[in-house]
VEXDREN-2710 file (C-alpha; in Angstrom, 1 decimal):
% VEXDREN-2710
k/r/px/py/pz
1/PHE/92.9/102.4/178.6
2/GLN/96.1/101.6/176.7
3/VAL/97.8/100.0/179.7
4/VAL/96.6/97.0/181.6
5/ASN/97.5/98.3/185.1
6/PRO/95.4/97.6/188.3
7/ILE/96.4/101.0/189.7
8/PHE/95.1/102.9/186.6
9/LEU/91.9/100.8/186.7
10/THR/91.4/101.6/190.4
11/ILE/91.8/105.3/189.6
12/ALA/89.5/105.2/186.6
13/LYS/86.8/103.4/188.7
14/TYR/87.2/105.9/191.5
15/ILE/86.8/108.9/189.1
16/ILE/83.8/107.3/187.5
17/HIS/81.9/106.6/190.7
18/GLN/82.9/109.8/192.5
19/HIS/81.6/112.0/189.6
20/GLU/78.5/110.0/188.7
21/HIS/76.0/112.2/190.6
22/LEU/77.6/115.4/189.2
23/LEU/77.4/114.2/185.6
24/LEU/73.9/112.9/185.7
25/ASP/72.3/115.8/187.6
26/ASP/72.9/118.7/185.2
27/CYS/74.8/118.1/182.0
28/SER/74.3/117.9/178.2
29/PHE/73.1/114.8/176.4
30/GLU/76.5/114.4/174.7
31/THR/78.3/114.5/178.1
32/LYS/76.0/111.8/179.4
33/VAL/76.7/109.6/176.4
34/ILE/80.5/110.1/176.7
35/TYR/80.2/109.3/180.4
36/GLN/78.4/106.0/179.7
37/ILE/81.1/105.1/177.1
38/LEU/83.8/105.7/179.7
39/ARG/81.9/103.5/182.2
40/LEU/81.6/100.8/179.6
41/ARG/85.4/101.0/178.7
42/THR/86.4/101.0/182.4
43/PHE/84.2/98.0/183.3
44/PHE/85.1/96.1/180.1
45/HIS/88.9/96.8/180.5
46/HIS/88.7/95.6/184.1
47/GLN/87.0/92.4/182.9
48/ARG/89.5/91.7/180.2
49/SER/92.3/92.1/182.8
50/LEU/90.9/89.3/184.9
51/SER/91.6/85.6/184.3
52/SER/87.9/84.6/184.6
53/PHE/84.4/86.1/184.1
54/SER/83.0/88.4/186.9
55/PRO/79.2/88.1/187.2
56/LYS/79.1/91.6/188.9
57/LEU/81.1/93.2/186.0
58/ARG/78.9/91.4/183.5
59/GLU/75.8/92.8/185.1
60/GLN/77.3/96.3/185.1
61/ILE/78.5/96.1/181.5
62/LEU/75.1/94.9/180.2
63/SER/73.3/97.6/182.2
64/VAL/75.5/100.3/180.5
65/CYS/75.0/98.6/177.1
66/ASN/71.2/98.8/177.5
67/SER/71.4/102.4/178.7
68/LEU/73.7/103.4/175.8
69/THR/71.5/101.7/173.2
70/ASP/68.4/103.5/174.5
71/SER/70.2/106.8/174.5
72/ILE/71.7/106.8/171.1
73/THR/68.7/105.3/169.3
74/SER/66.4/108.1/170.7
75/SER/69.0/110.9/170.0
76/THR/68.5/113.6/167.5
77/SER/71.8/115.3/168.0
78/LEU/74.2/112.4/167.2
79/GLY/75.2/111.7/163.7
80/ALA/75.0/108.3/162.1
81/PHE/78.8/107.8/162.3
82/GLU/79.0/108.5/166.0
83/ILE/76.0/106.1/166.6
84/ILE/77.7/103.4/164.6
85/LEU/81.0/103.7/166.5
86/ILE/79.1/103.5/169.8
87/LEU/77.2/100.5/168.6
88/PHE/80.5/98.7/167.7
89/GLU/81.7/99.3/171.3
90/ILE/78.5/97.7/172.6
91/ILE/78.8/94.8/170.2
92/SER/82.4/94.2/171.3
93/ALA/81.2/93.7/174.9
94/LEU/78.2/91.6/173.9
95/LEU/80.3/89.3/171.7
96/TYR/82.8/88.9/174.6
97/TYR/80.0/87.5/176.7
98/ARG/78.7/85.3/173.9
99/LEU/75.3/87.0/173.9
100/GLU/74.2/86.0/170.4
101/SER/70.7/87.5/170.3
102/LEU/71.7/90.9/171.7
103/SER/74.7/91.0/169.4
104/ARG/72.5/90.3/166.4
105/ASN/70.1/93.0/167.4
106/ALA/73.0/95.5/167.7
107/LEU/74.3/94.5/164.3
108/ASP/70.8/95.1/162.8
109/LEU/71.0/98.7/164.2
110/VAL/74.5/99.1/162.6
111/SER/72.9/97.9/159.3
112/LYS/70.1/100.4/159.8
113/TYR/72.3/103.4/160.4
114/SER/75.1/102.5/157.9
115/GLY/72.9/101.1/155.1
116/ILE/75.1/98.0/154.9
117/SER/73.6/94.5/154.3
118/VAL/75.4/91.2/153.6
119/SER/74.2/88.2/151.8
120/TRP/75.9/84.9/150.8
121/THR/76.2/83.6/147.2
122/GLY/78.4/81.4/145.1
123/VAL/80.9/82.4/142.5
124/SER/82.8/80.4/139.9
125/GLY/86.5/79.9/140.7
126/ARG/89.2/77.3/141.0
127/ARG/91.5/76.2/143.7
128/LEU/94.1/74.3/141.6
129/ILE/95.5/75.5/138.3
130/HIS/95.5/72.0/136.9
131/GLN/91.8/71.4/137.7
132/LYS/89.8/71.3/134.4
133/GLU/86.4/72.0/135.9
134/LYS/85.8/75.1/138.0
135/ILE/84.3/74.6/141.5
136/SER/81.8/76.8/143.3
137/LEU/83.2/79.0/146.0
138/LEU/81.3/80.8/148.8
139/SER/81.3/84.6/148.5
140/ILE/79.8/87.6/150.1
141/ILE/77.7/90.3/148.4
142/ILE/77.9/93.7/150.3
143/SER/75.2/96.2/149.4
144/LYS/75.2/99.7/150.7
145/GLU/72.7/102.5/150.7
146/ARG/74.5/105.8/151.2
147/GLN/73.6/107.3/154.6
148/GLN/74.1/111.0/155.5
149/GLY/75.8/111.6/158.8
150/ASN/78.7/113.3/160.5
151/VAL/82.2/112.0/159.8
152/LEU/85.0/112.7/162.2
153/PRO/88.0/114.4/160.5
154/MET/90.3/112.6/162.9
155/LEU/89.7/109.4/161.0
156/TYR/91.0/110.8/157.7
157/GLU/94.1/112.1/159.4
158/ASN/94.9/108.7/160.9
159/GLU/97.0/107.3/158.1
160/ASN/98.1/103.9/159.3
161/GLN/101.1/103.6/157.0
162/ASN/102.7/100.6/158.8
163/ILE/100.0/98.1/158.1
164/PRO/100.7/94.4/158.7
165/LYS/102.4/92.5/156.0
166/VAL/100.0/90.1/154.2
167/ILE/101.5/86.6/153.5
168/PRO/100.1/85.3/150.2
169/LEU/99.5/81.6/149.8
170/SER/101.8/81.6/146.8
171/ALA/104.7/82.3/149.1
172/ILE/104.4/78.7/150.4
173/GLY/105.1/75.6/148.4
174/ASP/104.6/75.4/144.6
175/GLN/103.8/78.9/143.5
176/ASP/102.4/77.7/140.1
177/LYS/99.9/75.2/141.6
178/TYR/97.8/77.1/144.2
179/LEU/95.6/80.1/143.8
180/GLU/94.1/82.4/146.4
181/LEU/90.4/81.9/147.0
182/ASP/89.9/85.6/146.8
183/ASP/91.7/86.1/143.5
184/ILE/88.5/85.9/141.5
185/ASP/87.8/88.3/138.6
186/GLU/84.2/88.8/139.7
187/LEU/85.2/90.2/143.0
188/ASP/88.0/92.6/141.9
189/ALA/86.0/95.7/141.4
190/VAL/83.5/95.3/144.3
191/HIS/85.2/97.7/146.7
192/SER/86.9/100.4/144.6
193/ARG/87.2/104.0/145.4
194/GLN/86.0/104.0/149.0
195/SER/86.8/106.4/151.8
196/TYR/88.2/105.5/155.2
197/PHE/84.7/105.7/156.6
198/ASP/83.3/103.2/154.1
199/VAL/86.1/100.7/154.4
200/PHE/86.2/100.9/158.2
201/ILE/82.5/100.5/158.7
202/GLU/82.2/97.6/156.2
203/ASN/85.2/95.8/157.6
204/ALA/84.1/96.2/161.2
205/PHE/80.6/95.0/160.3
206/LEU/82.1/91.9/158.6
207/LEU/84.4/91.3/161.5
208/SER/81.5/91.5/164.0
209/ASN/79.6/89.0/161.8
210/PHE/82.6/86.7/161.9
211/TYR/82.6/86.6/165.7
212/LEU/78.8/86.2/165.8
213/LEU/79.1/83.2/163.5
214/LEU/81.9/81.8/165.6
215/ILE/79.8/81.8/168.8
216/SER/76.4/80.9/167.4
217/VAL/77.1/78.1/164.9
218/PRO/78.6/74.7/165.8
219/ASP/81.9/73.7/164.2
220/SER/81.3/72.3/160.7
221/PRO/82.9/72.5/157.2
222/ILE/80.3/75.0/156.0
223/ARG/80.9/77.3/159.0
224/ASN/84.7/77.2/158.4
225/GLU/84.1/78.2/154.8
226/GLN/81.9/81.0/155.9
227/LEU/84.5/82.2/158.4
228/SER/87.2/82.0/155.8
229/THR/85.1/84.0/153.3
230/LEU/84.4/86.7/155.9
231/ALA/88.1/87.1/156.8
232/ASN/89.3/87.1/153.2
233/SER/86.6/89.6/152.3
234/ILE/87.9/92.0/155.0
235/ILE/91.5/91.6/153.7
236/THR/90.5/91.9/150.1
237/ASN/88.2/94.9/150.8
238/SER/91.1/96.7/152.4
239/VAL/94.0/96.1/150.0
240/LYS/91.9/96.6/146.9
241/SER/90.6/100.0/148.0
242/GLU/91.9/103.0/146.2
243/SER/94.8/104.6/148.2
244/SER/94.7/101.6/150.5
245/LYS/97.5/102.9/152.7
246/SER/95.4/105.7/154.0
247/THR/92.1/103.8/154.1
248/ILE/93.1/100.7/156.1
249/ASN/92.3/100.8/159.7
250/TRP/95.1/99.0/161.5
251/SER/93.0/97.4/164.2
252/VAL/90.4/95.9/161.9
253/PHE/93.0/94.8/159.3
254/SER/95.3/93.2/161.9
255/THR/92.4/91.4/163.6
256/ALA/91.2/90.0/160.2
257/LEU/94.6/88.6/159.5
258/SER/94.8/87.2/163.1
259/VAL/91.4/85.5/163.0
260/ARG/92.1/84.0/159.6
261/SER/95.3/82.5/161.0
262/VAL/93.9/81.4/164.4
263/TRP/90.3/80.3/163.7
264/VAL/90.1/79.4/160.1
265/GLU/93.3/78.0/158.5
266/ASN/94.5/74.8/160.2
267/LYS/95.4/72.4/157.5
268/GLY/98.2/71.9/154.9
269/LEU/99.9/74.8/153.4
270/LYS/97.4/77.2/154.9
271/ALA/98.6/76.2/158.4
272/VAL/102.2/77.1/157.2
273/ARG/100.9/80.4/155.9
274/SER/99.2/81.1/159.2
275/CYS/102.5/80.6/161.0
276/LEU/104.3/83.1/158.8
277/GLN/101.4/85.5/159.1
278/LEU/101.4/85.3/162.9
279/GLU/105.2/85.9/162.8
280/ALA/104.7/89.1/160.9
281/LEU/101.9/90.2/163.2
282/ILE/103.9/89.5/166.3
283/SER/106.9/91.3/164.9
284/GLN/104.8/94.4/164.3
285/ILE/102.6/94.5/167.3
286/SER/105.7/94.1/169.6
287/SER/107.6/97.1/168.1
288/PRO/108.6/99.7/170.6
289/LEU/106.8/103.0/170.6
290/GLN/109.9/105.1/170.0
291/GLU/110.6/103.1/166.8
292/ASP/107.1/103.0/165.5
293/GLU/105.2/106.3/166.0
294/SER/102.0/104.9/164.5
295/VAL/101.4/102.5/167.4
296/SER/99.6/105.2/169.5
297/GLN/97.4/106.0/166.5
298/ARG/96.4/102.4/166.1
299/LEU/94.8/102.3/169.5
300/CYS/92.3/105.1/168.8
301/LEU/89.6/102.7/167.7
302/CYS/90.7/99.4/169.3
303/TRP/87.8/99.3/171.7
304/CYS/85.4/99.3/168.8
305/ILE/86.9/96.1/167.4
306/PRO/85.8/92.8/168.9
307/GLY/88.5/90.3/169.4
308/LEU/91.6/92.4/168.9
309/PHE/94.5/90.1/169.7
310/SER/97.3/91.1/172.1
311/ALA/100.9/90.0/171.5
312/VAL/100.6/87.3/174.1
313/ASP/97.5/85.9/172.4
314/LEU/99.2/85.8/169.0
315/LYS/102.3/84.1/170.4
316/ARG/100.2/81.5/172.2
317/SER/98.4/80.8/168.9
318/TYR/101.7/80.7/167.1
319/GLY/103.0/78.0/169.5
320/ARG/99.8/76.0/169.0
321/LEU/100.3/76.0/165.2
322/LEU/103.9/75.0/165.6
323/ALA/102.9/72.0/167.7
324/GLN/100.2/71.1/165.2
325/LEU/102.7/71.2/162.3
326/GLY/105.0/68.8/164.1
327/ALA/107.4/71.1/165.8
328/PRO/106.7/70.6/169.5
329/LEU/110.2/71.8/170.6
330/SER/109.8/75.0/168.7
331/ALA/106.4/75.4/170.4
332/TYR/108.1/74.7/173.8
333/GLU/110.5/77.6/173.1
334/VAL/107.5/80.0/172.4
335/TYR/105.6/78.9/175.5
336/TYR/108.7/79.0/177.7
337/LYS/109.5/82.6/176.7
338/LEU/105.9/83.5/177.4
339/GLY/106.2/82.0/180.8
340/ASP/103.2/79.7/180.1
341/MET/104.8/76.6/181.7
342/PRO/101.7/74.3/181.6
343/LEU/101.6/74.6/177.8
344/ALA/105.4/74.4/177.6
345/ILE/105.4/71.1/179.6
346/LYS/102.7/69.7/177.4
347/ALA/104.9/70.5/174.3
348/LEU/107.8/68.6/176.0
349/VAL/105.5/65.6/176.4
350/SER/104.5/65.8/172.7
351/ALA/108.2/65.8/171.9
352/SER/108.7/62.6/174.1
353/GLN/111.0/64.6/176.4
354/TYR/109.5/62.9/179.5
355/ASP/112.4/63.3/181.9
356/GLN/112.6/67.1/181.2
357/ALA/108.8/67.4/181.4
358/ILE/108.7/65.6/184.8
359/SER/111.5/67.7/186.2
360/SER/109.8/70.9/185.0
361/LEU/106.5/69.8/186.5
362/LEU/108.1/69.1/189.9
363/ASP/109.8/72.5/189.9
364/LEU/106.6/74.2/188.9
365/LEU/104.5/72.5/191.5
366/LYS/106.9/73.7/194.2
367/LYS/106.0/77.3/193.4
368/ASP/102.9/79.2/194.6
369/ILE/100.6/78.7/191.6
370/SER/96.9/79.0/191.4
371/LEU/94.6/76.0/192.2
372/SER/93.2/76.1/188.7
373/ASN/96.7/75.5/187.3
374/ARG/97.8/73.1/190.0
375/LEU/95.1/70.6/189.5
376/PRO/95.7/69.8/185.8
377/LEU/99.4/69.7/186.4
378/LEU/99.0/67.1/189.1
379/CYS/97.0/64.9/186.7
380/LEU/99.6/65.4/184.0
381/LEU/102.4/64.4/186.4
382/GLY/100.3/61.3/187.3
383/ASP/100.1/60.4/183.6
384/LEU/103.8/60.8/183.1
385/LYS/104.5/58.6/186.2
386/ASP/102.6/55.6/184.7
387/GLY/99.3/56.4/186.4
388/ASP/100.3/57.4/189.9
389/VAL/97.0/57.1/191.8
390/SER/98.2/59.3/194.7
391/LEU/98.6/62.3/192.4
392/TYR/95.1/62.0/191.1
393/GLU/93.7/61.6/194.6
394/GLU/95.7/64.7/195.7
395/ALA/94.1/66.7/192.8
396/TRP/90.6/65.4/193.8
397/GLU/91.1/66.4/197.5
398/LEU/92.5/69.8/196.7
399/SER/89.5/70.6/194.5
400/ASN/87.1/69.7/197.4
401/HIS/85.7/66.8/195.3
402/ARG/84.8/69.0/192.3
403/TYR/87.5/68.3/189.7
404/ALA/86.0/65.7/187.4
405/ALA/89.2/65.3/185.3
406/ALA/90.9/63.8/188.4
407/LYS/88.3/61.1/188.6
408/ARG/88.4/60.5/184.9
409/SER/92.2/59.9/185.1
410/LEU/91.6/57.6/188.0
411/GLY/89.0/55.7/186.0
412/PHE/91.4/55.2/183.0
413/THR/94.2/54.1/185.3
414/TYR/92.1/51.5/187.1
415/GLN/90.8/50.3/183.8
416/LYS/94.3/49.7/182.4
417/LYS/95.2/47.9/185.6
418/GLY/92.2/45.7/185.4
419/HIS/90.4/47.1/188.5
420/PHE/87.1/47.4/186.7
421/HIS/84.9/48.0/189.8
422/LEU/87.1/50.9/190.9
423/ALA/87.1/52.3/187.4
424/ILE/83.3/52.2/187.3
425/ASP/83.0/54.1/190.5
426/ALA/85.5/56.7/189.3
427/PHE/83.8/57.1/185.9
428/LYS/80.4/57.5/187.5
429/ILE/81.6/60.3/189.9
430/SER/83.3/62.2/187.0
431/LEU/80.2/61.9/184.8
432/LYS/77.9/63.1/187.6
433/ILE/80.0/66.3/187.7
434/SER/80.7/66.6/183.9
435/PRO/78.4/64.3/181.8
436/LEU/79.3/65.7/178.3
437/PHE/82.2/63.3/177.6
438/ALA/81.1/60.6/175.1
439/SER/84.4/58.7/175.5
440/VAL/84.0/58.3/179.2
441/TRP/80.5/56.9/178.8
442/PHE/81.9/54.4/176.2
443/TYR/84.7/53.2/178.5
444/LEU/82.2/53.0/181.4
445/GLY/80.1/50.7/179.3
446/CYS/83.2/48.6/178.5
447/CYS/84.0/48.3/182.2
448/TYR/80.4/47.1/182.9
449/ILE/80.8/44.4/180.2
450/LYS/84.0/43.2/181.9
451/VAL/82.1/42.7/185.2
452/ASN/79.1/41.1/183.3
453/ASP/76.7/44.0/184.2
454/TYR/75.0/44.2/180.8
455/ASP/72.2/46.5/182.0
456/GLY/74.8/49.0/183.2
457/ALA/76.6/48.7/179.8
458/LEU/73.4/49.3/177.9
459/MET/72.7/52.4/180.0
460/ALA/76.2/53.7/179.4
461/PHE/76.2/53.0/175.6
462/ARG/72.8/54.6/175.2
463/ARG/74.1/57.9/176.6
END
């Protein structure tokens, strides 16, 4: 499971299917549970290696999740810790498929077996040193009822000494002006003297809640503050624990640093801090095995952690942040080294390197690339060639009249050229396929006004 390799996946699936009747006929309860976990990992690993969702794999994964949940909740031989670990594996799959209700139910079970509960509150703090009045900050209260259960000795032996470097906000800009949101006196002693078990379970629980909030609540300032608080709580919980070097789980801690950089911080100095943090994470996660012996240890619980980023994911997010901070050519270098030419070309366009972008597009389109990549590249080339209608039409025909973006581009091109009737036809076709584009409805209404069709304009503006 540590290598994304189609051959290994094929072998794993063959072994799972060939031995299914042997394992289920006459074996112990623990063996059946382990077998279901292996099935879940095999199917989930196969899904994560694909470029799109597979309905068949989704059905198989959900079936295994239901079977596992029923087995562990009715078991009398499994300890609380083993049940919690299995539940985190199930939650990882459920969050991947954005199943909010099932994920919430599984987290309730984790809360039941671990005794952990989370609530929101406000604490008094200040963001700027020179502010006279303190402002209210969102914070998390973690309450825990001690549960008796089996603890695996392997977890205590797994001392992840090479944990990722944490980039403080004070490292960017004026060090005397900005304070960290989590540097608040009231929170300093919340998580002292905890074992690896306590820290791992609490952090994994917070991380799962982070992803649940991400998929279940629309983007808003309060959601972003909640996400930031969850991520900061995981980081603070880890580094403030006694003997933190031996209590930090590498997978959870790295994911917390990653999600804070990718999903939360996107403005001002925090965006700069995110770039430096991603650089540190990429440098560590890419280290060769022979130079960093703890890499193999880090993978022992990676399947229990939802959203663990790969080096490619981190580099792609790093390029996006560079482009956002006004360094499109640096972003181009990142994307080019990744081999992600569509994003590299878009970075060139952002840097106004149009000739190089067109040349790269033409070279890329000559290659054997997938249809899903070819269609947006044809439209992008049409935009760079001052609205070449033939390229939009080619994308529309290649998609078998299903690629709405091609018709949208045609509509905008016809509108700029003053062909309003043709623009109306193109906009209507694109909206029939994909109606959730407010700007297209607006421009459709403008085109109706240009041809004196006020009833059509009223219909479009009302949408």
